[in-house]
N, C-alpha and C positions, 0 to 999 in steps of 0.2 A: 317281692317279699317286702313287708313293712320295714321301715328304717328304725334304728335304735334311737333312744332318746332319754331325757331326764325328766323324772317326775319330781317337781319341787314341792315339798310338804312343809307348810308353814305351821307346824304343830307337831304332834306325836305320830309316830308310825307304829301300827299294831298289825301284825300278821298273826291272827288268832288261830287256834286249833280249828281245823276244818277249812281254813283259808289257804290260798296259794299266792306266792309272789312269783310271777312269770318274768324271766329275764332272757333276752336274746343277746348272744355274745358272738361277734364276728370280727373282732379286732381289739386293739388296746387303747384306743382313744375314748375316754369316758364321755358318755352322752352323745357320741357320734357313732362309734362302732359297737358299743354295748349299752344296754339299759342300766340306768342308775336311779335309785331313790335317794334324793338329797333332802335331808331334814334340816330346816332352818327355823329360826325364831328363838330369841334368847330365853324365852320363858318355857320352851318345850322341854318335856321330860326325856325325850330321846326315842328309842325304839324298843319294842317288846316283840319278840319272835316266839312263835309257837306253832305256826302252820308250816306248810311245805314250801320248798324252793323248787321251781320248775325251770331248769336251764336248757336252752336251745342253742347249741353250738353250730357255727358255720365257718367256712373258710379254712385256709391253712397257710402256714408260713409267717404268721403275724406275731407269734409269741416267742419271747426269749426266756431263757432260764431265769428264774427269780422275778418274773413279771408279776405285778400286782394289779388286780382289777377291783374297784371299789363299788360293788353293786348296791350296798347300803352305806351311804356316806352321811355321818352324823356331825354336822357343823354346829352343834349346840353344846351347852355345858351338861346336858342330860346324858345319861348312860345308855347302855344296851343291856337288855336282860333276855334270857331265854336262848333258844337256838331253833333252827329249822328242824321240824320233826323228822324229816327224811335224811338228815345228815348227822354224823357223829360230832362230838365236841371238838373244839378248836384243835387243829393240827393232828387229830387222831388217825384219820385215814384220808385217802384221796376222795375228793368230791366227784371228779369225773376225769376222763382222759380225752383229750382232743389234740389232734395233730401230733401225736406221739408224746405229749406233755401230760403229766399228772398234775391236777389242780387240787389244792387243799384249802379248806375253809378256815379262816381266822376271824373270830367274832370280836376280839378286842384290839384289832389293829388300829393304829393311829394314822390318820390321813396326813396330817401336817408333817410328821417325822418319817412316815413310811415304815415305822416299826410295828412288828407284830407281837 
């Protein structure tokens, strides 16, 4: 199976309607165990979401309660707008269940502080 990795985007990220962001998740180490889109560049506007999120889960025993995975990490001053078309708004319902854990999407979480 292909290994997970990080796509570094030196500009804006747009997952437009009709598009899909595919993410493999098999552990908690970012860019090693799961895929991550990292947005960099001080002049970037950030991320715009409107297409689907396709999650492929694997493995077991790697998640702890409260674990956070940053599949879209925005290290710019730009914001995030929209949401993935196949998931509900922030925290509304679980995104998926893997290894007995329910995972929830948070669109406005802050990487630096870990707050959602």
